[in-house]
C-alpha positions in Angstrom: 8.3 -9.6 -29.0 6.3 -7.0 -28.9 6.8 -5.4 -25.6 4.7 -2.3 -26.2 1.6 -4.5 -26.6 2.1 -7.4 -24.3 2.6 -4.6 -21.4 -0.8 -3.0 -22.4 -2.3 -6.6 -22.2 -0.8 -7.5 -19.2 -2.0 -4.1 -17.5 -5.6 -4.4 -18.7 -5.8 -7.9 -17.6 -4.9 -7.1 -14.0 -7.0 -3.9 -13.9 -9.8 -6.6 -15.0 -9.4 -8.5 -11.9 -10.6 -8.1 -8.0 -9.0 -9.6 -5.6 -11.4 -11.6 -4.6 -11.3 -12.9 -8.5 -7.8 -14.7 -7.1 -8.3 -15.3 -3.3 -7.3 -12.6 -2.1 -8.2 -10.4 0.6 -9.2 -6.7 -0.6 -8.2 -4.8 2.1 -8.8 -0.9 2.6 -7.4 1.9 0.7 -7.2 0.5 -2.8 -6.2 2.9 -5.0 -5.2 0.7 -7.7 -8.1 -0.5 -10.0 -8.2 -4.6 -9.8 -4.9 -6.4 -8.3 -1.4 -4.7 -7.5 1.5 -5.3 -9.6 3.1 -6.9 -6.7 0.0 -9.4 -5.9 0.4 -10.1 -9.9 3.9 -11.3 -8.9 3.3 -13.3 -5.6 1.0 -15.5 -7.9 3.3 -15.9 -10.1 6.6 -16.6 -7.7 8.5 -13.9 -9.8 9.9 -10.7 -8.2 7.4 -7.3 -8.0 10.7 -5.4 -9.5 10.7 -8.0 -12.7 7.2 -8.1 -13.4 7.2 -4.2 -13.1 9.6 -4.0 -15.6 7.8 -6.3 -18.1 4.4 -3.7 -17.5 7.0 -0.5 -18.4 8.2 -2.6 -21.7 11.7 -2.8 -20.3 12.1 -6.2 -18.9 13.5 -9.3 -20.6 11.3 -11.9 -22.3 9.8 -13.7 -20.2 10.2 -17.8 -20.8 7.8 -20.4 -21.1 7.4 -21.1 -17.7 7.3 -17.1 -16.5 4.4 -17.2 -19.2 2.3 -20.4 -18.0 2.3 -18.4 -14.4 0.8 -15.4 -15.7 -1.5 -17.2 -17.7 -2.5 -18.9 -14.8 -2.3 -16.1 -12.2 -4.6 -13.8 -14.6 -7.1 -16.5 -15.0 -6.8 -16.2 -18.7 -8.8 -18.3 -21.1 -7.0 -20.6 -23.2 -7.4 -18.2 -26.1 -6.2 -15.6 -24.0 -2.9 -17.7 -23.0 -2.2 -18.3 -26.6 -2.3 -14.7 -27.3 -0.2 -13.7 -24.5 2.3 -16.4 -26.3 2.6 -15.0 -29.3 3.2 -11.4 -27.7 6.3 -12.7 -26.0 7.6 -14.0 -29.0 7.0 -17.5 -27.6 5.7 -20.8 -29.2 2.0 -21.0 -28.3 2.1 -24.3 -26.1 0.1 -27.2 -28.2 -3.3 -27.7 -26.8 -3.9 -31.9 -26.2 -5.9 -33.7 -23.3 -3.5 -33.1 -21.3 -2.9 -29.2 -21.5 -1.5 -27.8 -18.2 -3.3 -24.9 -18.8 -5.4 -24.4 -15.8 -9.0 -23.6 -17.0 -10.3 -20.4 -15.3 -13.4 -21.5 -14.0 -12.0 -24.3 -12.3 -10.0 -21.8 -10.5 -12.4 -19.1 -9.6 -14.2 -22.4 -7.8 -11.0 -23.3 -6.0 -10.4 -19.8 -4.7 -13.4 -20.0 -2.6 -12.7 -23.0 -1.4 -11.3 -22.5 2.3 -12.4 -24.7 4.5 -11.9 -28.1 2.3 -8.9 -29.6 0.9 -9.2 -29.2 -2.7 -6.8 -29.3 -5.8 -7.0 -29.4 -9.6 -5.5 -31.8 -11.9 -4.9 -32.7 -15.4 -6.5 -36.0 -17.3 -3.1 -37.2 -16.9 -3.1 -37.0 -13.3 -0.8 -33.8 -13.0 -1.2 -31.5 -9.8 -1.7 -28.1 -11.6 -2.7 -26.2 -8.3 -3.6 -27.0 -4.8 -5.1 -24.7 -1.8 -3.8 -24.7 1.5 -5.5 -27.5 3.4 -4.8 -29.9 -0.1 -1.3 -29.1 0.4 -0.8 -29.5 3.9 -2.4 -33.4 3.3 -0.2 -34.0 -0.1 2.6 -31.9 -0.3 3.7 -29.4 -2.5 3.4 -31.3 -6.2 2.4 -28.9 -8.2 6.5 -27.8 -7.9 7.8 -31.1 -8.8 9.1 -31.7 -12.7 9.6 -33.8 -15.1 8.0 -37.4 -14.7 7.5 -36.6 -11.0 4.8 -34.5 -12.0 2.2 -37.0 -12.5 0.7 -39.1 -9.3 0.9 -42.4 -11.5 4.6 -42.1 -12.0 5.1 -41.5 -8.6 2.7 -44.4 -7.4 5.6 -47.0 -9.5 8.5 -45.8 -9.2 8.8 -44.4 -5.6 7.3 -46.1 -2.6 7.8 -43.4 -0.4 4.5 -41.6 -2.6 2.2 -44.5 -1.4 2.5 -43.6 2.4 -0.8 -41.3 2.0 -3.1 -44.1 1.7 -3.6 -47.5 4.1 -1.6 -50.7 2.9 -4.9 -52.5 2.2 -6.0 -49.6 0.2 -2.8 -49.7 -2.0 -4.1 -52.3 -4.9 -7.0 -50.5 -5.8 -5.2 -47.3 -6.1 -2.9 -48.7 -8.0 -5.7 -50.4 -10.2 -7.3 -47.3 -10.1 -4.5 -45.0 -11.6 -3.5 -47.7 -14.4 -7.3 -47.7 -15.5 -7.5 -44.0 -15.3 -4.2 -43.7 -17.9 -5.8 -46.0 -20.2 -8.8 -43.4 -20.9 -6.4 -41.0 -21.4 -3.9 -42.7 -23.9 -6.7 -44.4 -25.8 -8.3 -40.4 -26.5 -5.0 -38.7 -27.2 -2.7 -42.0 -29.0 0.6 -43.6 -28.3 2.6 -40.6 -29.8 1.1 -38.1 -26.7 2.5 -37.1 -23.5 0.3 -40.5 -22.3 1.8 -42.5 -24.5 5.3 -41.4 -23.8 4.5 -41.9 -20.3 3.2 -45.5 -20.9 6.5 -46.4 -22.4 8.6 -45.2 -19.5 6.4 -47.4 -16.3 6.4 -50.0 -18.7 10.4 -50.0 -18.8 10.5 -48.9 -15.1 7.9 -50.8 -13.4 7.3 -54.5 -13.3 3.9 -54.1 -11.4 2.9 -51.8 -14.0 3.2 -54.0 -16.4 1.0 -56.6 -15.1 -1.6 -53.9 -14.2 -1.5 -52.7 -17.7 -1.8 -56.4 -19.6 -5.3 -56.3 -17.9 -7.0 -53.9 -20.2 -9.0 -51.9 -17.6 -10.7 -48.8 -18.5 -12.2 -46.2 -15.9 -11.9 -42.6 -14.9 -12.7 -42.3 -11.1 -12.5 -39.6 -8.7 -15.3 -39.3 -6.9 -14.9 -42.0 -4.5 -15.0 -42.8 -0.6 -11.0 -42.5 0.5 -9.2 -42.4 3.9 -5.7 -40.5 3.9 -3.0 -41.3 6.3 -1.4 -37.9 7.3 2.0 -38.2 8.8 0.7 -36.1 12.1 -3.2 -35.9 12.5 -3.1 -40.0 11.0 -6.2 -41.4 8.9 -8.6 -38.9 7.5 -11.8 -39.8 6.1 -13.5 -38.3 3.2 -15.5 -38.1 0.6 -14.0 -37.1 -3.2 -16.1 -34.9 -5.3 -15.1 -34.0 -8.7 -16.1 -31.1 -11.2 -14.8 -31.5 -14.7 -13.8 -29.0 -17.5 -16.4 -29.7 -20.3 -13.8 -31.5 -22.4 -13.0 -33.3 -19.1 -9.8 -32.4 -19.7 -8.9 -31.0 -15.9 -11.0 -32.0 -12.9 -11.3 -30.2 -9.6 -11.4 -32.4 -7.0 -13.2 -31.6 -3.5 -12.4 -33.5 -0.3 -15.0 -33.1 2.8 -15.3 -34.9 5.7 -18.8 -35.8 7.2 -19.7 -33.3 9.6 -19.1 -33.8 13.2 -16.5 -36.5 12.5 -12.9 -37.2 13.5 -11.8 -36.5 10.2 -13.5 -32.9 10.4 -11.2 -31.7 13.5 -8.1 -33.2 12.0 -8.7 -31.0 8.9 -8.9 -28.1 11.1 -6.0 -29.1 12.8 -3.9 -29.1 9.7 -5.5 -25.5 8.8 -3.7 -24.3 11.6 -0.7 -25.9 11.1 -0.2 -25.1 7.8 1.1 -26.5 4.5 4.2 -27.0 5.6 2.7 -29.8 7.8 3.3 -32.7 5.0 6.7 -31.7 4.2 8.1 -31.1 7.6 6.6 -34.5 8.7 8.3 -36.7 6.1 
């Protein structure tokens, strides 16, 4: 671990960002160029003291999980992320089609979406980051661990996860999830994370096994959906996706028709906050 180089790298990346770059309100009388240390700490979920000690070359070696959070908070590119891991003395994550490092370009767009639910998904259906409105609708999926992080796994192993869709849409959603997984599995191979997920689901779900045997292949994000929220009821939205160049991640934006009841419901969720879904369930 190169403490001096790590501290200098973090400081320079922090000072090179503006609050607006990460979705923060600038405020008045900012004496520090770029982001404050406590702002970086808040974005990563660590204490301000912990982050300060790293920048002052006296903190412990950051874990891989903490480095991933720092890379995301500081909007590092994949190359910068790898450099961060090397400075901290950790193994550089292997780049795969389901790499969980969020593309900075998608994050910059997400940071500017305040009135529309939006989230960034990996090709494997893992919620990497979501804004406040998306969390109010779907719940906090980005903090889940293990296989539960993946939409497809939850769909076929946890019946409660299907409550977000009307019963009449369940078959279509199940087929869509399996067809999308086929795309990733074909691109990354049976020894990949996608291959592991397929093997787990084949063992745990008869429904998944039946759908997998159909060999349907399609990646569909853009769509018209009805989402069922436990407090405000059905919400009709159009889904549009913005992909990274390598198609490994997608920014999904949910927009209601102007002047529709769904628009009013989303405005209500903005008031209720991100805990609305969790509390109601």
